[in-house]
VMD Tcl script that draws the C-alpha trace (Angstrom):
set ca {
  {23.25 -20.93 13.88}
  {23.58 -19.31 10.45}
  {26.36 -19.50 7.83}
  {27.88 -16.29 6.62}
  {26.27 -17.00 3.16}
  {22.95 -17.02 5.21}
  {23.64 -13.49 6.95}
  {25.08 -11.83 3.61}
  {21.78 -12.20 1.92}
  {19.90 -10.47 4.77}
  {16.89 -11.48 6.72}
  {13.74 -9.60 7.17}
  {14.32 -6.79 9.64}
  {12.67 -7.13 13.04}
  {12.09 -4.77 15.83}
  {9.68 -2.04 16.72}
  {10.76 0.15 13.47}
  {10.05 -2.87 11.19}
  {6.82 -3.45 12.85}
  {5.78 0.17 12.52}
  {6.45 0.23 9.10}
  {4.41 -2.78 8.23}
  {1.41 -1.22 10.24}
  {1.92 1.79 8.52}
  {1.93 0.04 5.15}
  {-1.06 -2.06 6.02}
  {-3.04 1.15 7.01}
  {-1.94 3.47 4.14}
  {-2.79 0.83 1.48}
  {-6.24 0.04 3.11}
  {-7.00 3.75 3.17}
  {-5.69 4.41 -0.53}
  {-7.89 1.52 -1.70}
  {-10.87 2.92 0.12}
  {-10.21 6.28 -1.36}
  {-9.95 4.82 -4.92}
  {-13.48 3.12 -4.31}
  {-14.85 6.37 -3.07}
  {-13.64 8.36 -5.55}
  {-14.98 6.02 -8.32}
  {-18.32 6.09 -6.83}
  {-18.61 9.91 -6.39}
  {-17.64 10.43 -10.07}
  {-19.74 7.92 -11.63}
  {-22.04 6.02 -9.19}
  {-22.36 2.50 -9.05}
  {-20.33 1.66 -12.03}
  {-17.55 3.89 -10.60}
  {-17.73 1.75 -7.46}
  {-17.13 -1.25 -9.54}
  {-14.11 0.37 -11.38}
  {-12.74 1.27 -8.10}
  {-12.89 -2.14 -6.77}
  {-11.40 -3.50 -10.11}
  {-8.40 -0.73 -9.85}
  {-8.06 -1.55 -6.01}
  {-7.50 -5.25 -6.98}
  {-4.94 -4.36 -9.74}
  {-3.23 -2.12 -7.30}
  {-2.86 -4.63 -4.52}
  {-1.55 -7.17 -7.08}
  {0.84 -4.94 -8.53}
  {2.08 -3.85 -4.90}
  {2.36 -7.66 -4.07}
  {4.46 -8.41 -7.41}
  {6.80 -5.49 -6.63}
  {7.57 -6.45 -2.99}
  {6.75 -10.05 -3.12}
  {4.00 -10.07 -0.45}
  {1.14 -7.45 0.16}
  {2.59 -6.52 3.73}
  {6.30 -7.11 3.60}
  {8.27 -7.33 6.76}
  {11.21 -5.21 5.38}
  {9.27 -2.48 3.12}
  {11.97 0.14 1.40}
  {11.21 3.49 3.11}
  {10.90 4.95 -0.44}
  {7.79 2.72 -1.10}
  {6.31 3.86 2.26}
  {6.87 7.46 1.25}
  {5.44 6.98 -2.11}
  {2.31 5.23 -0.61}
  {1.89 8.03 1.83}
  {1.94 10.52 -0.90}
  {-0.37 8.91 -3.11}
  {-2.99 8.17 -0.23}
  {-2.73 12.03 0.52}
  {-3.18 13.08 -3.12}
  {-6.18 10.62 -3.23}
  {-7.68 12.21 -0.08}
  {-7.07 15.63 -1.34}
  {-8.96 14.64 -4.58}
  {-12.03 13.26 -2.61}
  {-12.05 16.31 -0.57}
  {-11.91 18.74 -3.52}
  {-14.99 16.70 -5.03}
  {-16.95 16.99 -1.91}
}
mol new
graphics top color blue
foreach p $ca { graphics top sphere $p radius 0.5 }
foreach p [lrange $ca 0 end-1] q [lrange $ca 1 end] { graphics top cylinder $p $q radius 0.2 }
display resetview
């Protein structure tokens, strides 16, 4: 049984919608990191690959600092939309470079 003070703070969302958002976050974050490494490799070669990996590590650490965990159970829709837009922009850049 939870006290009213525990309910007021809010618990992580559960259910199909929360799980779908977490899955979308995992897929988009993985895709965006891969695109970052690919773009670095295409632009500069081996050193660009390394820079892409470094950028990916810093990006994931920033994401973790922002949300408390890499794949949060209760992610704001705004963060998911921004992540989707960023992944789409990186994909568009990779296509333009091909």
